[in-house]
N, C-alpha and C positions, 0 to 999 in steps of 0.2 A: 316383761318386754322393755327394752330401753325407751325412754321417752324422748321424742324429737326435740331438739333445741329449737326454739321459736326466735327468728331473727327478723326484725323490721323496724318500723318507725316507733314501736313501743319498747324497743331495746332487744338485748340478748337475754332471753328468759328460759328458764328450765328448771327441773327438780335438782336441788343441790345434792351432789354425790352420784347422780344419774347422768343427765346430759350436761348439767352445769357443775364442772369440777374446778378445783383451784387452778389446775393446768390451763383449762379452757379460759379462765378469767385472767390468769397472767397473760396469756397470749393476746386476748382482745385489749387489755391494758397497754401492752406494748404497742399493738397496732394503732390504738387511739393516740398514744404519745407521739408516734411517728407522724400521725395524720394532723395533729394540731401543732406540733413543733415544740421545741424546748421552752420552758418556762413554768410558771405555777398552774397547777391543774386542781381545781377543788374536788374534794371527794366527801360525800355524805351518805348516810345509811338510815334505814328505819330500824325498828327493834326486833327484827327476826333473829333468831339464835345464830343462823349462819352468816350474819352481817359482819361480825368481827373477823371471822375466818377469811371471808372473801375481800374484806377491806385490806388485809395484809397482802393478798395476792395482787390486788390493784396497785398497792404501794410498791411492791417489788417490781411490777411490770413497768410502771411509770419511771421509777428512779433508774432502771436499767437503760432506758433509752434517753436519759437526760432531762426528764421533767421533774419538777419539784412538787410532791403531793402536799396539798394543804388540807388538812384533815378537820373537818367541821364537826365530826362525831355523829351522834344521833340527832338528826335535824329534820324539820319538815322539807320535803323536796321543794316547795316554792322558796323557802329561805335559802336553800343551796343554789338555786337558779338566780335569784335576786342578788345575792352576794357575788356571784361569778361575773355578772355584768357590771355591778357597782366597782368591783376591785380589778376589772379588766384581766381577770385570768385567762389563760389559753383555752380553757374549756372546763367541763365538769363531768364527773361520774357519779351518778345516783345509784346506790345499792338498794333496790326496793322492788318487790314484785306487786306493790299496791294491793289490789283486792284478791290476789290469788292466796291459796291456802299456805300454811306456815311452811311446808316442805319446799316451796318454790321460793326463787329469788331472781334478780335480774340485774343487769348492768344497763343503765340508760345514759346515753351520751348526749351532752349539750355542747354548743359552740361558745365562743367568747361573749356572745350577746345573752348567754343564759337561756338559749332557746334550744329545744331538742332537735337533733338532726332530721332532716326530712328524708324522703325516700332516696332522692339522688345522692345526698351526701352519706346516707347510710350505705348504699352501694359502693361509693368510693372507699369508705372505711373497710368494708367487706373485701374489696380488692387488695387493700394493704394487709388485711389479716391472712387472707388465703395464699398470698405471696410467701408469707412465712419467714421473711427476711427482716430481722429487727437487729441491726448493727448495735452492739452494747458500747456505752461510752466508756472510755478509759477510767480506771479506778480513781485517779486523782480528780476527775471531773464528775463524779457521781454526787448529785445533790441529795441533801438531806430532806427529811420531812418537817413540816411545821404544823402548829395547830392554830385554828382560828376559832375563839370561843365567843365572838361578838356578833356572828351571822344572824342569829335569830333575832337578838334585839334590834340590829339594824333593820331587818325586814319589818318588824312589828311597829318600829318608830315611823317607817314610811307609810304603813297602813294607817296609823293614827293621824299622820299629817294630811292624809287625803280625804278622810271622812271627818265629820264634825264630831271629834272625841269629847268636847265640852257638853254637847247636847246629850250624848249617850251617858256620860258620867252623872249628869243631873237627874236622870231617870233611875238610877241605881237598880238595874234590871237584875232579876233572879233568873238564872240561867242554868239548865242541866246539860251536861255534855258527855256523850258516850264516846270515849277515846279510842275504842277498839284496841286496848293494849298497845297503842302505837305511839308515835311521836308526840301526839297531843297529851298524852299521860305526863310528859315531862314539860311541855311548854304552853298549854293552852291558858293557864292562870296568869302567865306573863302578860298576855294580850287582854283577856277579858276582865280580870281582877285588877291588875296593876295599872293598866293604861285606861280601861274603860269603867272602872268602878263597879263591876258586876259582882254579885253574890253567886258564886260557882259551886254547883254540885256535880262531881265527877263520878262517872261509872266506868267500869272496865279500864281502870287507870293504873294497873300494875303492869309495867313493860315486861316483866319476867313471866307472866302468865299468857303465852301465845296460843291461840286466840281464844278468849272466853266467849266470843260470839263469832258467826261468820264475818270475815273482814269487810265484806262489801256493805255499805250503808244502805241497804234496801229496806223498805218498810217492814217486810217479814222478819228482818234480822234485829230490829231495834225496839221490839215490843217492851222490853223493860224500860227503856228510856221513856216510851210514851206514858207508862205507868208512873214513873217518877215525876214526870212534868206534872201530871194530874195531882198526884199525892202531895207534892210540895208547892203547889201553886205558882209554878214558874211561868214567866212571860213567854219564854220560848225554849225549845230543846234543840240541840245541835248533835249530829252524828258524823263522826269523822270516819275516813279509811285509815290504814296503818301509816301512810306517809304523809297524810295531811293535804292531799291535793283534790279530794272529794268531799262534799258536804251534803248531808240530808237535813231537812228542817222538820221539826215537829211543832204544831201549833199549840197555843196555851191550853187547849182541850185535851191534849195528848193525842191528837190526829197526826199521823206521818204523812207528810206531803210525799207524792211520788217525785222521783228524781227531776223530771222535767219541771214540775211546779216549783221545786226549790230554786232552780236555775230562773225561771221566769220572774219569781219574786225578786231575785238580785237584779235582773235586767230591768224590772220596773223601777226600782230605786235609782239606778244609775240614769235612766232616761228622764225621771222626774226631777232629780236633784243635781245631777253632775253634768251630763253632756247629752244633748238630743241629737242622736245620729243613727246611722244603721248599726245593726247588731248581726253577729255571725254565730250560727250553731250548726251541728252536724246534721246530716240527713235524717237521722233516727229521732231527732228531738221533735216533741209534740207540737201540733199546730197552735197550742195555747201561747207559744212565743209569738207568733203572728198576731194573735189577739192583743196581747200586751203592747207590742210594737205599734199596732195600728191606733191605739188610744193616744199615743205621742206622735203620730204622723211620721213614723220611722220605717224603713225598709228592713227586711230580713234576708240575709244571704245564708246559703247553705253550703257546706263543704263535706268531703268525706270524713268518716270517723278517724280520730287521731289527733291528739293535742296539736301537734305541729301544723296539721293541715288547717285546723281552725285558726291558729295563729297567723299563718300566712294569709288567710282571707281576710282577717282583721286588719292587717297591714295594708293589704291591697286596696281594701275598701275604707280605710281610715275610720273604722267602726268605733263606736263608743265603748263596746264590750262584747263579750261573746262567751261561749262555753259549749259543753257537750251534755247530752241527755242523761248521763250517768251522775250528774251533779258536780261537774268540773266547771267552775266559774272563772272566767279570764277577765282581768280588770286592768287595761293597759296602764292607767296612771300609777299603779304599784309596779306591775311587771307583766310580761306577756307570757304567762303560764297559768296553768289551772292552780287555783289558791283557795283552800277552804277557810284560811284565817281572814283573807280579804272578804270572802263571802260572808263569814259571820258578822264582820264589821258593818258591812252594807246592810244586812238584815237588822241588825240593832239600830242603824241609823234610819232605816225605815219605820221601825216601831217608835223612835224618838220623835220623828216629824209628821207622820201620816195621820196620827189620831186613830188609826185602825189596829185591831188585833190581826194575826196571821189568818185566823179563821174567817174574819170578816173580808179580808182582802180575796181570800180563796173563794168566798161565796160570790164574789162579783165575777168571776171568770165563767166563760162558756164551758159547758161540759162535753168533754171528749171521752170516748171510750177506748182505752189503750190495752192491747194484749201483746205480751212478750214472752218469748221462751228462747232458751239456749238448748240447741239440739246437738247432741254428741256427734262429731263427724271427724274422723282422722283428716289431718291436714291435706294429704294427697287426694283425698275424695272431694274435697270442697269445690274444685273447678267444675266437675260434672254436675254437682247439685245446683250451682249457680246457673249453669248452661240450661239445665232442665227448667228452672224457674224462668229464665229469659225467653225460652221458647213458649212457655205458657202464656206470657204476657206480650209477645212480640208485637201485637197490633196495638199496644197501648203506650207506645214511645217510652220504653224503659230507660231510666237514667242509669248507667253502668259505671259511673266513676267510682262507686264503692259498693261492689256487689250488684244488686238489683233493686232499684227504687222505682215504684210506679204510683202514679196519682190517678185514682178512679173516681167516678162521680160520687160514691158514698163512703169512700175510704181511701186510705193510702197504705202501702206496704213497703217494706225494706227487709231484704235478706242479704246478709253479708257474712263473710268469713271473719272470725275473731282475730284480732292481732295478738291477743294474749293467752288463748286457750284453744285446745282442739275441738272447737264447737262452731256451729253456724247459728248466728242470731236472727231471730225472726220477730219483727215487729209490725202490728196492724193497728191502725187507729181510724176512728170515724166518729161523727155526730151520732150516727145511727147504730145503737148497740148491736142489734140483731144482725145488721149487714157486715159489721166489723167482725163479729164473732164467727160468723159463717166463713167468711174469707180466711180468717185465722185457722179455723179447723181444717179448711181445705188445704192450705199451704203446709200445715203441720204434717199432714198425712202424705202430701206430695213429697216433702222433704225426707221424712222418714223412709219411704219406699225408695227413694233414689239413693239414700246413704246405704241401704241394704243391697240394692242392685249393684252399686258401685264396688261393694266389697266382695261381690260374686264374679266380678269381670276378670 
């Protein structure tokens, strides 16, 4: 059965050769070129085998409507977005499916500020795409493509200028990095070794071997990294996703931090050393973020899931930093995007100044019990599932900005449709493990029954 193309604030995403074909990519590139207007458009990709093929389709589409593609090659997505803003390009196209399996890829569109399109602007782009009218420029006016090989260096230099690189270099940290066979394989040493003086041990660092571990940097997927941190006496371990916008942290004992804790550690350092102000996280993020913010007398604002939604709340609230529960850290002094490389720098700065190890910091946090599961659900059935959950908790003032979010006396719950996969994501968290687990089991059963019921209607 043909997989449905997923279109939204997380881009145009599908299985290559199935729903995401070169002709579809060509048309979306033409539509984006018409949308942003003639001028330079940055193009970057991750290490997926389909990236080069789809890059050629993007180039053809952009040139045909009068845009000049600026090819950055295989680069971290945050480097692409940083460069777009710094060089005042008309926009950017990132070819990456982030944490999705290797057969997937995606087009992610950013404006001239290097910020991904929000839902309103995505809808406007879709209007252009569905009109299907892309007037081709005359042959004499066709622009050529150019290459930019300095984007990553410029991005990393910016990171090093924001944190105390000298203090990090003095400590000569030993760091293990699981590159997920992605962009970190090619670039992580330029930051950690060359700018920060770290001794770097790389794992899964051959970009031709896609993917040696599941691409999402979850604790269950990075067990080898945990072992290597212990074996080699590393100060810290870092696990990347394929395009370098998400980070998971492993402490010096080889313990993997949950994604929310990795984000909380980075926010702690920002509030302690950089700027004391509000922080923004998505609805699904753990309440441990509030615990960290309260130490510094700072507020926490919550947004729907999706990088651009968090970014817009950061701007609206003049926040010091923010991020998502999946390990996507956003540090405005570098750029308004999720950035695993900024996250690594901030964690190393924490280790340089705090006098604590990561495990010691973790031990000072209140304990919350978090249960998460992604439940298979065809996209067209998700509305019925969410409606059923809403009805179940209609007396508890559900927040419906992003699925259904409910705060209860002993736990909170969040059920939402994924922006990137045909699944419904369920999260339950509470200080009382038994209460949280009971609520999670109840919801998991309710959702499974509703998915099955919707399929028989």
